[in-house]
TORTORGU-992786 format. One record per residue: residue number from 1; residue in three letters; z, y, x of N, C-alpha, C in turn. Coordinates in nm, 3 decimals. Each point is the difference from the previous one (the first is absolute). Layout:
BEGIN
<atom seq="NUM" type="ALA" n_c3="Z" n_c2="Y" n_c1="X" ca_c3="Z" ca_c2="Y" ca_c1="X" c_c3="Z" c_c2="Y" c_c1="X"/>
...
This chain:
BEGIN
<atom seq="1" type="MET" n_c3="-0.110" n_c2="1.465" n_c1="1.875" ca_c3="0.097" ca_c2="-0.022" ca_c1="-0.107" c_c3="-0.012" c_c2="-0.145" c_c1="-0.048"/>
<atom seq="2" type="ALA" n_c3="0.113" n_c2="-0.060" n_c1="-0.033" ca_c3="0.004" ca_c2="-0.139" ca_c1="-0.046" c_c3="-0.063" c_c2="-0.011" c_c1="-0.140"/>
<atom seq="3" type="GLU" n_c3="-0.046" n_c2="-0.121" n_c1="-0.029" ca_c3="-0.058" ca_c2="-0.028" ca_c1="-0.132" c_c3="0.108" c_c2="0.018" c_c1="-0.107"/>
<atom seq="4" type="LYS" n_c3="-0.039" n_c2="0.047" n_c1="-0.116" ca_c3="0.093" ca_c2="0.014" ca_c1="-0.113" c_c3="-0.009" c_c2="-0.126" c_c1="-0.085"/>
<atom seq="5" type="PHE" n_c3="0.115" n_c2="-0.049" n_c1="-0.041" ca_c3="0.008" ca_c2="-0.119" ca_c1="-0.082" c_c3="0.064" c_c2="0.037" c_c1="-0.133"/>
<atom seq="6" type="LYS" n_c3="-0.009" n_c2="-0.092" n_c1="-0.097" ca_c3="0.060" ca_c2="0.025" ca_c1="-0.130" c_c3="0.077" c_c2="-0.124" c_c1="-0.045"/>
<atom seq="7" type="VAL" n_c3="0.086" n_c2="0.019" n_c1="-0.099" ca_c3="0.076" ca_c2="-0.112" ca_c1="-0.056" c_c3="-0.097" c_c2="-0.107" c_c1="-0.046"/>
<atom seq="8" type="GLY" n_c3="0.031" n_c2="-0.124" n_c1="0.038" ca_c3="-0.085" ca_c2="-0.113" ca_c1="-0.036" c_c3="-0.093" c_c2="-0.044" c_c1="0.110"/>
<atom seq="9" type="ASP" n_c3="-0.021" n_c2="0.085" n_c1="0.103" ca_c3="-0.086" ca_c2="-0.040" ca_c1="0.112" c_c3="0.065" c_c2="-0.115" c_c1="0.077"/>
<atom seq="10" type="HIS" n_c3="-0.080" n_c2="-0.095" n_c1="0.043" ca_c3="0.045" ca_c2="-0.113" ca_c1="0.081" c_c3="-0.027" c_c2="0.036" c_c1="0.146"/>
<atom seq="11" type="VAL" n_c3="0.107" n_c2="0.000" n_c1="0.081" ca_c3="-0.010" ca_c2="0.044" ca_c1="0.139" c_c3="0.064" c_c2="-0.101" c_c1="0.094"/>
<atom seq="12" type="THR" n_c3="-0.027" n_c2="0.017" n_c1="0.130" ca_c3="0.062" ca_c2="-0.081" ca_c1="0.103" c_c3="0.054" c_c2="0.093" c_c1="0.108"/>
<atom seq="13" type="TRP" n_c3="0.104" n_c2="-0.047" n_c1="0.072" ca_c3="0.057" ca_c2="0.075" ca_c1="0.111" c_c3="0.063" c_c2="-0.098" c_c1="0.097"/>
<atom seq="14" type="ASN" n_c3="0.028" n_c2="0.048" n_c1="0.120" ca_c3="0.063" ca_c2="-0.084" ca_c1="0.101" c_c3="0.150" c_c2="0.020" c_c1="-0.002"/>
<atom seq="15" type="SER" n_c3="0.074" n_c2="-0.111" n_c1="-0.004" ca_c3="0.146" ca_c2="0.005" ca_c1="0.010" c_c3="0.042" c_c2="-0.070" c_c1="0.128"/>
<atom seq="16" type="GLU" n_c3="0.129" n_c2="-0.001" n_c1="0.027" ca_c3="0.051" ca_c2="-0.069" ca_c1="0.118" c_c3="-0.037" c_c2="-0.148" c_c1="-0.003"/>
<atom seq="17" type="ALA" n_c3="-0.012" n_c2="-0.055" n_c1="-0.121" ca_c3="-0.028" ca_c2="-0.143" ca_c1="-0.016" c_c3="-0.150" c_c2="-0.030" c_c1="-0.011"/>
<atom seq="18" type="GLY" n_c3="-0.084" n_c2="0.103" n_c1="0.011" ca_c3="-0.144" ca_c2="-0.020" ca_c1="-0.012" c_c3="-0.056" c_c2="0.070" c_c1="-0.122"/>
<atom seq="19" type="PRO" n_c3="-0.127" n_c2="-0.026" n_c1="-0.032" ca_c3="-0.064" ca_c2="0.068" ca_c1="-0.112" c_c3="0.065" c_c2="-0.033" c_c1="-0.135"/>
<atom seq="20" type="VAL" n_c3="0.014" n_c2="0.101" n_c1="-0.083" ca_c3="0.057" ca_c2="-0.014" ca_c1="-0.134" c_c3="-0.095" c_c2="0.068" c_c1="-0.098"/>
<atom seq="21" type="SER" n_c3="-0.009" n_c2="-0.054" n_c1="-0.121" ca_c3="-0.080" ca_c2="0.066" ca_c1="-0.102" c_c3="0.084" c_c2="0.020" c_c1="-0.125"/>
<atom seq="22" type="GLY" n_c3="-0.038" n_c2="0.099" n_c1="-0.079" ca_c3="0.073" ca_c2="0.029" ca_c1="-0.122" c_c3="-0.072" c_c2="0.102" c_c1="-0.085"/>
<atom seq="23" type="THR" n_c3="0.065" n_c2="0.039" n_c1="-0.108" ca_c3="-0.056" ca_c2="0.092" ca_c1="-0.096" c_c3="0.083" c_c2="0.128" c_c1="-0.004"/>
<atom seq="24" type="ILE" n_c3="-0.067" n_c2="0.114" n_c1="0.004" ca_c3="0.069" ca_c2="0.128" ca_c1="-0.007" c_c3="0.060" c_c2="0.016" c_c1="-0.139"/>
<atom seq="25" type="VAL" n_c3="0.132" n_c2="0.028" n_c1="-0.002" ca_c3="0.071" ca_c2="0.016" ca_c1="-0.127" c_c3="0.044" c_c2="0.144" c_c1="-0.025"/>
<atom seq="26" type="ARG" n_c3="-0.003" n_c2="0.085" n_c1="0.107" ca_c3="0.039" ca_c2="0.140" ca_c1="-0.018" c_c3="-0.057" c_c2="0.083" c_c1="0.114"/>
<atom seq="27" type="VAL" n_c3="-0.041" n_c2="0.121" n_c1="-0.033" ca_c3="-0.048" ca_c2="0.096" ca_c1="0.100" c_c3="0.101" c_c2="0.113" c_c1="0.006"/>
<atom seq="28" type="ARG" n_c3="0.052" n_c2="0.028" n_c1="0.120" ca_c3="0.100" ca_c2="0.106" ca_c1="0.020" c_c3="-0.066" c_c2="0.121" c_c1="0.066"/>
<atom seq="29" type="THR" n_c3="0.023" n_c2="0.119" n_c1="-0.056" ca_c3="-0.059" ca_c2="0.122" ca_c1="0.056" c_c3="0.107" c_c2="0.100" c_c1="0.041"/>
<atom seq="30" type="LYS" n_c3="0.127" n_c2="-0.040" n_c1="-0.003" ca_c3="0.111" ca_c2="0.082" ca_c1="0.045" c_c3="0.092" c_c2="-0.088" c_c1="0.084"/>
<atom seq="31" type="ASP" n_c3="0.076" n_c2="0.062" n_c1="0.092" ca_c3="0.094" ca_c2="-0.076" ca_c1="0.082" c_c3="0.093" c_c2="-0.080" c_c1="-0.091"/>
<atom seq="32" type="PHE" n_c3="0.038" n_c2="-0.120" n_c1="0.046" ca_c3="0.088" ca_c2="-0.087" ca_c1="-0.079" c_c3="0.082" c_c2="-0.089" c_c1="0.091"/>
<atom seq="33" type="ASP" n_c3="0.115" n_c2="-0.043" n_c1="-0.050" ca_c3="0.084" ca_c2="-0.095" ca_c1="0.073" c_c3="-0.034" c_c2="-0.139" c_c1="-0.048"/>
<atom seq="34" type="TYR" n_c3="-0.018" n_c2="-0.091" n_c1="0.097" ca_c3="-0.038" ca_c2="-0.137" ca_c1="-0.034" c_c3="0.065" c_c2="-0.093" c_c1="0.101"/>
<atom seq="35" type="LYS" n_c3="0.084" n_c2="-0.088" n_c1="-0.048" ca_c3="0.069" ca_c2="-0.099" ca_c1="0.084" c_c3="0.073" c_c2="0.067" c_c1="0.116"/>
<atom seq="36" type="GLY" n_c3="0.067" n_c2="0.111" n_c1="-0.032" ca_c3="0.083" ca_c2="0.068" ca_c1="0.099" c_c3="-0.072" c_c2="0.093" c_c1="0.095"/>
<atom seq="37" type="HIS" n_c3="-0.129" n_c2="0.022" n_c1="-0.020" ca_c3="-0.077" ca_c2="0.087" ca_c1="0.088" c_c3="-0.076" c_c2="0.104" c_c1="-0.083"/>
<atom seq="38" type="THR" n_c3="-0.012" n_c2="0.119" n_c1="0.055" ca_c3="-0.080" ca_c2="0.103" ca_c1="-0.065" c_c3="-0.146" c_c2="-0.018" c_c1="0.041"/>
<atom seq="39" type="HIS" n_c3="-0.086" n_c2="-0.012" n_c1="-0.098" ca_c3="-0.144" ca_c2="-0.011" ca_c1="0.024" c_c3="-0.062" c_c2="0.134" c_c1="-0.038"/>
<atom seq="40" type="HIS" n_c3="-0.084" n_c2="0.051" n_c1="0.087" ca_c3="-0.064" ca_c2="0.129" ca_c1="-0.024" c_c3="-0.137" c_c2="-0.022" c_c1="-0.064"/>
<atom seq="41" type="ALA" n_c3="-0.021" n_c2="0.069" n_c1="-0.110" ca_c3="-0.126" ca_c2="-0.014" ca_c1="-0.074" c_c3="-0.038" c_c2="0.135" c_c1="-0.058"/>
<atom seq="42" type="SER" n_c3="-0.130" n_c2="0.017" n_c1="-0.021" ca_c3="-0.051" ca_c2="0.122" ca_c1="-0.061" c_c3="-0.127" c_c2="-0.035" c_c1="-0.076"/>
<atom seq="43" type="ARG" n_c3="-0.055" n_c2="0.097" n_c1="-0.069" ca_c3="-0.127" ca_c2="-0.026" ca_c1="-0.071" c_c3="-0.111" c_c2="-0.034" c_c1="0.099"/>
<atom seq="44" type="ASP" n_c3="0.001" n_c2="0.066" n_c1="0.115" ca_c3="-0.102" ca_c2="-0.025" ca_c1="0.102" c_c3="0.023" c_c2="-0.131" c_c1="0.074"/>
<atom seq="45" type="GLU" n_c3="0.126" n_c2="-0.041" n_c1="0.015" ca_c3="0.033" ca_c2="-0.124" ca_c1="0.069" c_c3="0.103" c_c2="-0.078" c_c1="-0.081"/>
<atom seq="46" type="PRO" n_c3="-0.044" n_c2="-0.064" n_c1="-0.109" ca_c3="0.094" ca_c2="-0.074" ca_c1="-0.084" c_c3="0.049" c_c2="-0.127" c_c1="0.070"/>
<atom seq="47" type="GLN" n_c3="0.108" n_c2="-0.055" n_c1="-0.052" ca_c3="0.046" ca_c2="-0.131" ca_c1="0.041" c_c3="-0.012" c_c2="-0.091" c_c1="-0.121"/>
<atom seq="48" type="TYR" n_c3="-0.015" n_c2="-0.128" n_c1="0.028" ca_c3="-0.027" ca_c2="-0.097" ca_c1="-0.105" c_c3="0.106" c_c2="-0.109" c_c1="-0.001"/>
<atom seq="49" type="GLU" n_c3="0.047" n_c2="-0.034" n_c1="-0.119" ca_c3="0.089" ca_c2="-0.115" ca_c1="-0.015" c_c3="-0.089" c_c2="-0.118" c_c1="-0.041"/>
<atom seq="50" type="ILE" n_c3="0.013" n_c2="-0.108" n_c1="0.076" ca_c3="-0.087" ca_c2="-0.116" ca_c1="-0.019" c_c3="0.084" c_c2="-0.125" c_c1="-0.021"/>
<atom seq="51" type="LYS" n_c3="-0.028" n_c2="-0.075" n_c1="-0.105" ca_c3="0.070" ca_c2="-0.126" ca_c1="-0.026" c_c3="-0.079" c_c2="-0.113" c_c1="0.065"/>
<atom seq="52" type="SER" n_c3="0.068" n_c2="-0.076" n_c1="0.084" ca_c3="-0.062" ca_c2="-0.112" ca_c1="0.071" c_c3="-0.055" c_c2="-0.103" c_c1="-0.099"/>
<atom seq="53" type="ASP" n_c3="-0.114" n_c2="-0.059" n_c1="0.036" ca_c3="-0.058" ca_c2="-0.106" ca_c1="-0.082" c_c3="0.085" c_c2="-0.126" c_c1="0.000"/>
<atom seq="54" type="LYS" n_c3="0.072" n_c2="-0.027" n_c1="0.110" ca_c3="0.071" ca_c2="-0.127" ca_c1="0.014" c_c3="0.147" c_c2="0.006" c_c1="-0.034"/>
<atom seq="55" type="THR" n_c3="0.059" n_c2="0.120" n_c1="0.003" ca_c3="0.143" ca_c2="0.014" ca_c1="-0.031" c_c3="0.019" c_c2="0.118" c_c1="-0.094"/>
<atom seq="56" type="ASP" n_c3="0.123" n_c2="0.026" n_c1="-0.038" ca_c3="0.030" ca_c2="0.117" ca_c1="-0.084" c_c3="0.028" c_c2="0.123" c_c1="0.085"/>
<atom seq="57" type="HIS" n_c3="-0.017" n_c2="-0.012" n_c1="0.132" ca_c3="0.028" ca_c2="0.111" ca_c1="0.092" c_c3="-0.093" c_c2="0.118" c_c1="-0.029"/>
<atom seq="58" type="VAL" n_c3="0.057" n_c2="0.120" n_c1="0.000" ca_c3="-0.078" ca_c2="0.122" ca_c1="-0.015" c_c3="0.014" c_c2="0.080" c_c1="0.129"/>
<atom seq="59" type="ALA" n_c3="-0.111" n_c2="0.039" n_c1="0.059" ca_c3="-0.002" ca_c2="0.076" ca_c1="0.124" c_c3="-0.058" c_c2="0.138" c_c1="-0.027"/>
<atom seq="60" type="ALA" n_c3="0.035" n_c2="0.096" n_c1="0.086" ca_c3="-0.055" ca_c2="0.136" ca_c1="-0.010" c_c3="-0.078" c_c2="0.028" c_c1="0.129"/>
<atom seq="61" type="HIS" n_c3="-0.125" n_c2="0.044" n_c1="-0.015" ca_c3="-0.085" ca_c2="0.026" ca_c1="0.116" c_c3="-0.088" c_c2="0.123" c_c1="-0.022"/>
<atom seq="62" type="LYS" n_c3="-0.037" n_c2="0.062" n_c1="0.112" ca_c3="-0.101" ca_c2="0.105" ca_c1="-0.004" c_c3="-0.137" c_c2="-0.063" c_c1="-0.020"/>
<atom seq="63" type="GLY" n_c3="-0.093" n_c2="0.077" n_c1="-0.049" ca_c3="-0.135" ca_c2="-0.049" ca_c1="-0.021" c_c3="-0.068" c_c2="-0.046" c_c1="0.127"/>
<atom seq="64" type="SER" n_c3="0.036" n_c2="0.060" n_c1="0.114" ca_c3="-0.063" ca_c2="-0.036" ca_c1="0.127" c_c3="0.035" c_c2="-0.143" c_c1="0.043"/>
<atom seq="65" type="ALA" n_c3="0.106" n_c2="-0.057" n_c1="-0.057" ca_c3="0.040" ca_c2="-0.137" ca_c1="0.035" c_c3="-0.065" c_c2="-0.104" c_c1="-0.091"/>
<atom seq="66" type="LEU" n_c3="-0.071" n_c2="0.046" n_c1="-0.104" ca_c3="-0.054" ca_c2="-0.090" ca_c1="-0.101" c_c3="-0.151" c_c2="-0.014" c_c1="0.009"/>
<atom seq="67" type="LYS" n_c3="-0.047" n_c2="-0.115" n_c1="-0.045" ca_c3="-0.142" ca_c2="-0.024" ca_c1="-0.011" c_c3="-0.026" c_c2="-0.066" c_c1="-0.135"/>
<atom seq="68" type="LYS" n_c3="-0.097" n_c2="0.052" n_c1="-0.075" ca_c3="-0.031" ca_c2="-0.056" ca_c1="-0.132" c_c3="-0.061" c_c2="-0.138" c_c1="0.014"/>
<atom seq="69" type="VAL" n_c3="0.044" n_c2="-0.094" n_c1="-0.085" ca_c3="-0.053" ca_c2="-0.135" ca_c1="-0.001" c_c3="-0.109" c_c2="-0.008" c_c1="-0.106"/>
<atom seq="70" type="ASN" n_c3="-0.112" n_c2="-0.054" n_c1="0.037" ca_c3="-0.107" ca_c2="-0.022" ca_c1="-0.098" c_c3="0.021" c_c2="-0.137" c_c1="-0.064"/>
<atom seq="71" type="ASP" n_c3="0.045" n_c2="0.002" n_c1="-0.125" ca_c3="0.031" ca_c2="-0.127" ca_c1="-0.071" c_c3="-0.125" c_c2="-0.075" c_c1="-0.037"/>
């Protein structure tokens, strides 16, 4: 099972453009529509909305795609 994160955690993930880091702003535990796509989430496998450190972009990812950054 993937690591569980919480709002305020600083994480990194890989994007098409390379590594990105940001702060979790919301934890989703139910399916939701985001940017035209349905994202599947549950209590056991939540999805996280993360605001990029460098832009105002917000991304949604599963915990398995994230790694906690030690500040």
